[in-house]
C-alpha positions, 0 to 999 in steps of 0.5 A: 548500470549501477545500483545503490543501497542505503540502510536506516535503522528504525526503532519501530514498525511505525517509524519504518513506515514513516521512513518508507514514506519520507523516502518516497516509497510505499507504506502498504497495510492489508486487512485481513492480510496478503492471503484472503479467503474467497469468502471474505473482502479485503481492504488496503491502504497506501501511504505514499507521495507518488501519484496513483494512476490506477490499481489493477487486480491480478485477477480482474474477472474474479476481483473488483477493487474500489477506491474507498477513501481519499481523506488526504493526498498521502493516504489512499484506501481500497477495498475488494 
């Protein structure tokens, strides 16, 4: 088994996100953040070329994830 690593320089976070997208990876943005208090809802977007078949919460009894925006084939928005 072998692995490869490729490094690329990015001048900004926006350029880094675009590199992720161009390389077939995921650019993920979460609001308000990765840790969300129980009394708040959260939103996240996925910028990717990958086909998204499903999004499943870690705790499905406590969390409902709803597809909220499919304005393009590249950007996918969700809310909980």
